C-alpha positions as CSV (number, residue, x, y, z in Angstrom):
1,M,88.9,104.6,84.2
2,N,91.5,103.3,86.7
3,E,89.6,104.8,89.7
4,R,86.9,102.3,88.9
5,F,89.1,99.2,89.1
6,S,88.5,96.8,92.1
7,D,91.4,96.4,94.6
8,R,92.3,93.0,93.1
9,A,92.2,94.3,89.6
10,R,94.6,97.2,90.6
11,H,96.9,94.8,92.4
12,A,96.9,92.4,89.4
13,L,98.0,95.4,87.2
14,A,100.7,96.3,89.6
15,L,101.9,92.7,89.7
16,A,101.7,92.5,85.8
17,N,104.2,95.6,85.9
18,Q,106.5,93.7,88.2
19,E,106.4,90.6,86.0
20,A,107.4,92.8,83.0
21,G,110.3,94.0,85.1
22,K,111.4,90.4,86.0
23,L,111.4,89.6,82.2
24,K,113.4,92.8,81.4
25,H,110.5,94.3,79.2
26,N,109.9,97.9,79.0
27,N,106.2,97.7,78.0
28,L,103.2,96.1,79.5
29,A,101.8,93.5,77.1
30,P,98.8,91.1,77.6
31,G,101.1,88.4,78.7
32,H,102.3,90.3,81.5
33,L,98.6,91.0,82.5
34,M,98.0,87.2,82.5
35,L,100.9,86.7,84.8
36,G,99.7,89.4,87.0
37,L,96.3,87.8,87.3
38,I,97.8,84.5,88.1
39,A,100.2,86.0,90.7
40,E,97.4,87.9,92.4
41,G,96.1,84.7,93.8
42,K,92.7,83.5,94.4
43,S,90.5,86.0,92.5
44,V,87.2,85.6,90.7
45,A,89.3,85.3,87.4
46,T,91.5,82.5,88.5
47,E,88.7,80.7,90.3
48,A,86.7,80.7,87.0
49,L,89.6,79.3,85.2
50,R,90.0,76.6,87.7
51,L,86.4,75.7,87.3
52,L,87.3,75.1,83.6
53,D,90.1,72.8,84.7
54,V,92.8,75.1,83.5
55,D,96.3,74.4,84.7
56,L,97.4,77.9,85.9
57,E,101.1,76.9,86.5
58,K,101.2,75.5,83.0
59,V,99.8,78.7,81.6
60,R,102.3,80.8,83.6
61,A,105.2,78.8,82.4
62,Q,104.1,78.9,78.7
63,V,103.5,82.7,78.8
64,R,106.9,83.2,80.3
65,T,108.6,80.9,77.9
66,E,106.9,82.4,74.7
67,M,107.5,86.0,75.8
68,G,111.1,85.4,76.6
69,E,113.5,87.7,78.4
70,G,114.6,91.1,77.1
71,E,118.1,92.1,76.8
72,R,117.8,95.0,79.4
73,A,115.0,96.8,81.1
74,S,115.4,100.5,81.6
75,S,116.0,101.2,85.3
76,A,114.2,104.5,84.9
77,V,111.0,102.8,84.1
78,T,108.8,102.2,87.1
79,V,105.4,102.0,85.5
80,R,105.5,100.5,82.0
81,A,103.6,101.9,79.1
82,Q,100.8,99.6,77.8
83,T,101.1,98.2,74.4
84,Q,98.1,98.8,72.0
85,E,97.1,95.2,72.6
86,T,96.9,95.8,76.4
87,K,94.8,98.9,75.9
88,D,92.5,96.9,73.7
89,V,92.2,94.2,76.4
90,I,91.4,96.8,79.0
91,A,88.8,98.4,76.7
92,R,87.2,94.9,76.3
93,A,87.2,94.4,80.0
94,I,85.4,97.7,80.5
95,A,82.8,96.6,77.9
96,E,82.4,93.2,79.6
97,A,81.8,95.0,83.0
98,R,79.1,97.2,81.4
99,K,77.5,94.3,79.5
100,I,77.1,92.5,83.0
101,G,75.9,95.8,84.5
102,H,78.8,96.1,87.0
103,K,79.9,99.6,88.1
104,Y,83.6,98.4,88.5
105,V,86.2,96.5,86.5
106,G,87.6,93.5,88.3
107,T,89.8,90.5,87.6
108,E,86.8,88.7,86.2
109,H,86.4,91.4,83.5
110,L,90.1,91.5,82.8
111,I,90.3,87.8,82.1
112,L,87.3,88.0,79.8
113,G,89.0,91.0,78.0
114,L,92.2,88.9,77.6
115,L,90.2,85.9,76.1
116,G,88.3,88.3,74.0
117,Q,91.5,89.6,72.3
118,E,91.7,86.6,70.1
119,D,95.2,87.3,68.8
120,S,96.8,87.8,72.1
121,L,99.3,85.3,73.6
122,P,97.1,84.5,76.7
123,A,94.1,84.0,74.5
124,R,95.9,81.5,72.3
125,I,97.2,79.5,75.3
126,L,93.9,79.5,77.1
127,K,92.2,78.3,74.0
128,A,94.6,75.5,73.6
129,Q,93.5,74.4,77.0
130,G,89.9,74.3,75.9
131,V,88.6,77.6,77.3
132,R,86.0,79.4,75.3
133,I,84.7,82.9,76.2
134,D,81.1,82.0,76.6
135,A,82.0,79.1,79.0
136,L,84.4,81.5,80.8
137,R,81.7,84.2,81.2
138,E,79.2,81.6,82.6
139,K,81.7,80.4,85.2
140,T,82.6,83.9,86.1
141,L,79.0,84.8,86.8
142,A,78.5,81.6,88.7
143,T,81.7,82.5,90.8
144,L,80.3,85.9,91.4
145,R,76.9,84.6,92.5
146,S,78.8,82.2,95.0
147,D,80.8,85.2,96.4
148,L,77.7,87.2,97.0
149,D,76.0,84.5,98.8
150,P,76.2,85.2,102.6
151,S,77.2,81.6,103.2
152,H,80.2,81.9,100.9
153,D,83.6,81.7,102.6
154,L,85.4,85.1,101.8
155,A,88.4,84.3,103.9
156,H,90.6,84.6,100.9
157,S,89.4,88.3,100.2
158,R,91.7,91.0,101.7
159,H,88.6,92.9,102.7
160,G,86.1,90.0,103.3
161,H,82.6,91.3,102.8
162,F,84.0,94.8,102.5
163,E,85.4,94.0,99.1
164,W,82.1,94.2,97.7
165,M,81.3,97.5,99.4
166,H,84.5,98.9,97.9
167,Q,83.5,98.0,94.4
168,A,79.9,99.3,94.4
169,E,79.5,101.7,97.3
170,L,82.8,103.1,98.6
171,A,82.8,106.1,96.1
172,K,79.9,107.6,98.2
173,A,82.4,108.1,100.9
174,F,84.9,110.0,98.7
175,R,83.3,113.5,99.3
176,S,85.7,115.2,101.5
177,P,88.4,117.5,100.0
178,K,90.5,116.9,103.1
179,F,90.2,113.2,102.6
180,W,91.3,113.5,98.9
181,H,94.3,115.7,99.9
182,T,95.4,113.0,102.4
183,L,94.8,110.2,99.9
184,I,96.9,112.0,97.2
185,M,99.8,112.5,99.6
186,A,99.6,108.7,100.5
187,V,99.8,108.0,96.9
188,D,102.8,110.2,96.5
189,S,104.4,108.4,99.6
190,A,103.8,105.0,98.1
191,N,105.3,106.1,94.8
192,R,108.4,107.4,96.5
193,L,108.8,104.2,98.3
194,G,108.3,102.2,95.0
195,A,105.2,100.4,96.3
196,G,102.5,99.0,94.0
197,E,99.7,99.5,96.5
198,I,98.8,102.1,99.2
199,E,99.6,100.5,102.6
200,H,98.8,101.9,106.2
201,I,102.3,103.2,106.4
202,H,101.7,105.5,103.4
203,L,98.5,106.9,105.0
204,L,100.6,107.5,108.2
205,L,103.2,109.4,106.4
206,A,100.6,111.5,104.5
207,L,99.0,112.5,107.8
208,L,102.4,113.3,109.2
209,R,103.3,115.4,106.2
210,D,100.2,117.4,106.3
211,E,100.7,120.3,108.7
212,E,97.0,121.1,108.8
213,S,96.0,117.5,109.8
214,P,94.8,117.5,113.4
215,V,95.7,113.7,113.6
216,G,99.1,114.6,112.3
217,K,99.6,117.4,115.0
218,L,98.6,114.9,117.7
219,L,101.2,112.4,116.6
220,R,103.9,115.0,116.1
221,E,103.3,116.3,119.7
222,K,104.1,112.7,120.8
223,G,107.3,112.7,118.8
224,V,106.1,110.7,115.8
225,T,107.2,112.6,112.8
226,A,107.7,111.7,109.1
227,D,111.4,111.7,109.8
228,W,111.0,109.3,112.7
229,V,109.1,106.9,110.4
230,R,111.6,107.4,107.7
231,E,114.4,106.4,109.9
232,R,112.8,103.1,110.4
233,L,112.4,102.5,106.7
234,P,116.2,102.2,105.7
235,G,117.0,102.7,102.1
236,N,113.9,104.8,101.4
237,S,113.3,108.5,101.4
238,V,109.9,110.0,101.9
């Protein structure tokens, strides 16, 4: 199902993993997901909560306090295993997306999934601030309608209007085996660098590592190699 997550939802999940690391936890719980959504920034989820007058900084502080710090996080853990509660939240998020008729899972569905998991820490904290799932769903839909309006300012989106193309249409472009080969190699480069997202540098490294890539061949002829790039990324090996 992860391939159907929006960019912002993927980023929120990566940030949740980082938040778990900061708290020295080895598993990914709903509280970490709440922290990841807040850390992601100005998304549909956080905008909907703000419309309901939720104090996000207060939520962040309370989640961190109640979760507490672990004694030690395993240094070998890079992607933390989801607890059963987190799996249930994601299942609820998927159900919310289908209920609304969306072909992707975004931050808006994740926050609904969190609130729908009534015994989770984030749900308890949000309910204490007066948030109810029906009201949150209404504000979420209102925010989405605003985002889809051509007059809406999408300056906060990493992809602007292309964010919506990604969520609903971009899969149509993923038909080339060569493209998938490059993308898989880019993911591998990102993993080796410990990055939570695929950046331009990972795509460049993928092209340079692919001996059959015409673009890679052109770059190598000009002296741009994976080793050349690696030398400019001290402390990393690709």
